[in-house]
TIVO-2410 file (N, C-alpha, C; in nm, 3 decimals):
# residues 16
REC num residu      c1      c2      c3 atome chaine
REC   1      X  -8.234  -0.995   5.751     N      A
REC   1      X  -8.111  -0.934   5.805    CA      A
REC   1      X  -8.078  -0.996   5.942     C      A
REC   2      X  -8.180  -1.013   6.022     N      A
REC   2      X  -8.158  -1.071   6.156    CA      A
REC   2      X  -8.099  -1.212   6.142     C      A
REC   3      X  -8.147  -1.282   6.041     N      A
REC   3      X  -8.100  -1.419   6.019    CA      A
REC   3      X  -7.949  -1.420   5.993     C      A
REC   4      X  -7.905  -1.326   5.912     N      A
REC   4      X  -7.762  -1.319   5.879    CA      A
REC   4      X  -7.679  -1.297   6.005     C      A
REC   5      X  -7.725  -1.205   6.088     N      A
REC   5      X  -7.654  -1.176   6.213    CA      A
REC   5      X  -7.649  -1.299   6.301     C      A
REC   6      X  -7.760  -1.368   6.308     N      A
REC   6      X  -7.767  -1.488   6.390    CA      A
REC   6      X  -7.670  -1.594   6.340     C      A
REC   7      X  -7.664  -1.608   6.210     N      A
REC   7      X  -7.573  -1.707   6.149    CA      A
REC   7      X  -7.428  -1.672   6.183     C      A
REC   8      X  -7.396  -1.545   6.170     N      A
REC   8      X  -7.259  -1.501   6.200    CA      A
REC   8      X  -7.226  -1.527   6.346     C      A
REC   9      X  -7.320  -1.496   6.433     N      A
REC   9      X  -7.299  -1.517   6.576    CA      A
REC   9      X  -7.281  -1.666   6.606     C      A
REC  10      X  -7.363  -1.747   6.540     N      A
REC  10      X  -7.357  -1.891   6.560    CA      A
REC  10      X  -7.220  -1.943   6.517     C      A
REC  11      X  -7.170  -1.894   6.406     N      A
REC  11      X  -7.038  -1.937   6.357    CA      A
REC  11      X  -6.930  -1.902   6.459     C      A
REC  12      X  -6.940  -1.783   6.514     N      A
REC  12      X  -6.843  -1.740   6.614    CA      A
REC  12      X  -6.847  -1.831   6.737     C      A
REC  13      X  -6.966  -1.866   6.777     N      A
REC  13      X  -6.982  -1.953   6.894    CA      A
REC  13      X  -6.926  -2.091   6.866     C      A
REC  14      X  -6.943  -2.136   6.744     N      A
REC  14      X  -6.893  -2.269   6.708    CA      A
REC  14      X  -6.740  -2.270   6.707     C      A
REC  15      X  -6.682  -2.158   6.665     N      A
REC  15      X  -6.536  -2.151   6.659    CA      A
REC  15      X  -6.475  -2.148   6.800     C      A
REC  16      X  -6.547  -2.085   6.894     N      A
REC  16      X  -6.494  -2.074   7.030    CA      A
REC  16      X  -6.471  -2.209   7.094     C      A
***
């Protein structure tokens, strides 16, 4: 579950 959250956060950071 933590991995999924991290992936989502990473995607958001990449979009910024």
